[in-house]
N, C-alpha and C positions, 0 to 999 in steps of 0.2 A: 605829424604829417610831413612827408619828405618833399613832395612835389604836387602841385596842382596847376591846372591851366587857367590862366586869366586872359581873356581875349583883349589884351591891351596892345599887343605887338603884332605886326604882320608876320606871315609865315617866313621862317628863316632869318628873323631879325638877329643881328649880331652885335648890337650896341650893348650898353650896360642895362642890367635889370636885377631885381631882387632874386636871390637864389631860389626861393620857393615860388616864384612866379615866372617860370621859364617860358619862352615862346615855343610854338610848335616848330620842331626841326626834324630832319630825317637824313638818312644816308643817301636818299635820292637827291640828285643834284638840283632839281628845279621845283620841288614842292614836297608835299606829304600825302600819305594815304590816310583817309579819315573814315571811320565807321559812323553812320548816321543812326538815329533812333529807330528807323524802320529796318535796321540791319543791312542796309545797302552800303556799299563802299564807294568813295569818290576820291580821285586824285586831285588835290587842290594845289594849284601852282602858286609860286611866289608872287604872281601878279594878281592874285585874288584880293580885291579891295578889303581893307580892314572892316569897313561897315558891313560887308557881306558876311564875314566871319562872325561879327558881333550879332547880326540878325539870326544867323544859324544857331547861335548859342542860347537864344532866349525863346520863350514861348509866350510870355505875357505881353510883349509889345505888339504882337500880331503882324510882324513884318513877313513879307513874302520875297522869295528870290528864285532865280532860275539859273542853272548852271549850263544852259544851252547857249 
């Protein structure tokens, strides 16, 4: 495995991290494009709270969120 995403860091995190646990980054200056399981896409900004990213990455905890 070369790379996998662990939702431990906020979008665009530039501090130190393990090589195989890179944060979500993009050439876009203020965030990243993400594809969701329903095949919709969303632009998530660097201001997206880490707890929202973690809730989006799980199904077992039953969290809900709104990007509105």
